[in-house]
C-alpha positions in Angstrom: 0.0 -0.3 -0.1 1.0 3.8 -0.6 -0.2 7.3 0.4 0.5 10.6 -0.9 1.8 13.7 1.0 2.4 17.4 1.0 5.2 19.2 2.5 4.6 23.1 3.4 5.5 25.5 6.8 3.2 25.3 9.9 2.3 28.8 9.0 1.0 28.4 5.5 -0.6 25.1 5.2 -1.7 26.5 1.2 1.6 27.3 0.1 2.2 23.1 -1.4 6.3 23.0 -1.7 6.8 19.4 -2.3 4.4 16.5 -3.3 5.4 13.2 -2.3 4.3 8.9 -2.6 5.5 6.5 0.1 5.1 2.9 0.5 5.0 4.0 4.3 1.9 3.1 5.8 1.4 6.8 7.2 3.0 9.9 5.7 3.9 10.5 9.2 6.9 7.8 9.1 7.7 9.1 5.6 8.1 12.7 6.9 10.4 11.6 9.7 13.0 9.8 7.3 12.8 13.1 5.0 14.3 15.0 8.4 16.7 12.6 8.8 17.8 12.6 5.4 17.6 16.2 5.0 20.9 16.7 7.4 22.7 14.1 6.4 26.1 14.7 4.5 25.3 14.4 1.0 27.7 15.2 -2.2 25.0 17.0 -4.4 21.2 18.1 -2.0 17.8 18.0 -3.4 15.9 21.3 -3.5 13.6 20.0 -1.0 16.2 19.6 1.5 17.8 22.4 1.2 14.5 24.0 1.7 13.9 21.6 4.8 17.2 22.8 6.4 16.4 26.6 6.0 12.9 26.4 7.6 14.0 23.2 10.4 10.8 22.8 12.7 8.5 25.2 10.3 8.2 22.5 7.9 5.5 20.0 8.4 3.4 17.7 6.0 -0.3 17.1 5.0 -1.7 13.4 4.3 -3.2 13.5 1.1 -4.6 10.0 0.6 -3.4 6.5 2.0 -4.2 2.8 2.0 -3.8 3.0 -2.5 -1.9 0.9 -4.6 1.6 1.7 -5.8 -0.6 2.5 -9.3 -3.0 4.7 -8.0 -0.6 6.5 -5.7 1.6 6.9 -9.0 -0.9 8.5 -10.5 -2.1 10.5 -8.3 1.3 12.0 -8.2 1.8 12.6 -11.4 -1.9 14.4 -11.3 -1.1 16.7 -8.4 2.3 17.9 -9.5 0.9 18.7 -13.0 -1.9 20.5 -10.7 0.1 22.5 -8.5 2.8 23.8 -11.4 0.1 25.5 -13.1 -0.9 27.5 -10.0 2.5 28.0 -8.6 5.8 27.8 -9.7 7.5 27.0 -6.1 7.1 23.1 -6.1 10.4 21.3 -5.3 9.8 18.4 -6.7 12.7 17.5 -9.5 10.7 15.4 -11.9 6.9 14.9 -13.0 6.2 11.9 -10.5 5.0 8.6 -10.6 8.4 7.4 -10.2 10.0 7.8 -6.6 11.7 5.1 -5.5 9.3 2.4 -6.0 10.7 1.7 -9.8 13.2 4.3 -11.2 13.9 4.6 -14.7 17.3 3.7 -16.2 18.0 7.5 -16.6 17.3 7.6 -13.1 19.2 4.8 -11.8 22.1 6.0 -13.8 22.3 9.4 -12.2 22.1 7.9 -8.7 24.8 5.3 -9.8 27.3 8.1 -11.1 26.2 10.6 -8.2 27.1 8.0 -6.0 30.7 7.1 -7.6 33.5 7.4 -5.3 31.9 8.2 -2.5 33.2 7.3 0.7 31.0 6.0 3.6 31.2 8.1 6.9 34.3 7.6 8.6 32.3 6.5 11.2 29.9 4.0 9.6 32.9 1.0 9.4 34.9 1.7 12.7 34.7 -1.0 15.6 33.3 1.5 18.0 30.2 2.1 15.6 29.4 -1.1 14.8 29.7 -2.3 18.8 27.2 0.4 19.4 25.0 -0.8 16.8 25.0 -4.4 18.0 24.6 -3.3 21.6 21.2 -1.9 19.7 20.0 -4.4 18.3 20.7 -7.0 20.9 17.6 -7.8 22.6 15.0 -6.6 20.3 11.8 -8.3 19.5 9.5 -7.7 16.7 6.0 -7.3 18.0 2.4 -8.7 16.3 1.9 -5.9 14.1 5.8 -5.3 12.8 5.7 -8.7 12.0 2.2 -8.5 10.2 3.8 -5.6 8.6 6.9 -7.0 7.0 4.4 -10.3 6.0 2.6 -8.0 3.7 5.3 -6.3 2.4 7.0 -9.5 1.1 3.9 -11.7 0.4 3.8 -12.6 -3.3 7.5 -11.2 -3.9 10.1 -13.9 -6.0 13.2 -13.3 -6.8 13.9 -13.3 -9.9 16.7 -16.2 -12.0 19.5 -13.7 -12.7 19.3 -12.6 -9.0 19.2 -15.8 -8.1 22.2 -16.6 -10.4 23.9 -13.5 -9.0 23.3 -14.6 -5.3 24.6 -18.3 -6.1 28.1 -16.6 -7.7 28.5 -14.4 -4.4 28.1 -17.5 -2.2 30.6 -20.0 -4.1 33.5 -20.7 -2.3 32.2 -18.6 1.0 33.8 -20.3 4.0 32.6 -20.3 7.7 35.5 -19.1 9.8 36.0 -21.7 13.0 34.8 -18.8 15.7 31.6 -18.3 13.3 30.6 -22.4 13.5 31.3 -21.8 17.4 29.2 -19.0 17.8 26.2 -20.5 15.5 26.4 -23.8 17.0 26.6 -21.9 20.9 23.2 -20.1 19.6 21.6 -23.3 17.9 22.2 -25.1 21.5 20.2 -22.4 23.4 17.3 -22.3 21.1 14.4 -24.0 23.3 13.1 -27.1 21.8 10.0 -27.0 19.8 6.9 -28.3 21.1 4.9 -31.1 18.9 1.9 -28.1 18.0 5.2 -25.5 17.0 6.6 -28.2 15.0 3.4 -29.3 13.3 2.4 -25.7 12.4 5.9 -24.8 11.0 5.3 -28.3 8.9 1.7 -26.9 7.7 3.2 -23.4 6.4 5.8 -25.0 4.5 3.4 -27.6 3.2 0.8 -24.9 2.0 3.9 -22.3 0.9 5.1 -25.4 -1.5 1.4 -26.5 -3.0 1.0 -25.7 -6.9 5.2 -25.1 -7.2 6.9 -27.6 -8.9 9.9 -28.8 -7.6 13.3 -27.0 -7.6 15.1 -30.0 -9.6 12.1 -30.3 -12.1 13.1 -31.7 -15.6 16.8 -31.3 -14.6 19.2 -34.1 -14.8 22.0 -35.1 -12.2 25.8 -35.1 -13.3 27.4 -38.3 -13.3 29.6 -36.4 -10.8 26.6 -35.2 -8.5 25.1 -39.2 -8.6 28.7 -40.7 -7.3 28.7 -38.2 -4.6 24.9 -39.2 -3.5 25.7 -42.8 -4.1 28.5 -42.3 -1.7 26.9 -40.0 0.9 24.2 -43.0 1.1 26.1 -45.3 1.7 27.8 -43.4 4.9 24.8 -43.3 6.1 23.9 -47.1 5.6 27.1 -48.2 7.7 26.5 -45.2 10.3 23.3 -46.9 10.9 24.5 -50.2 10.9 26.5 -49.6 13.5 24.5 -48.1 16.4 
């Protein structure tokens, strides 16, 4: 779901300076993100962030429409930007709307790429002290039921493309866990409380339901002679191990 909002000064609610579209649940959440982004150092600023930095706490927002589909939000944003530009020349939007961060055009992607070339991360972002602070802040954090529901809704229907899968496979090939990482993972696994029979049944049902109607990942893919040999050796080892016990 998406929503549309206006940015303006508290003293001038009718003087709209920016039309925004976001897939956050509310415009208030997006406005907070705007304020954080406005104060961050950047190689090239945006007019709306220059304006927000100039007026500070005088800037506020008005929610125009919520619970829209992405297509509805894109169409409405374009319509409002066109309408307001005819009425005033003070709008700070850099494009005609309908793009945002949902699905940037190739031209927009190229501009973003060029703007980020050679940019170094913030000096404190990769320091051991910063990483330790982030780790401490995240430890013990739990997801509320509402948060879990939002994540679930956002991920439903999403499928990784074959190209993305191949990139992920290439990036993971040859990667080995260190002995320290293996030890930590083993300790975390042992510390987990055992699942109850009801929890196991619920997990099995979820997995079963998610796979219904989907073909097996290896359907129609013959195994190579090398793979067959490895599978055979593994099965023989399991057989010898079961007989020994």
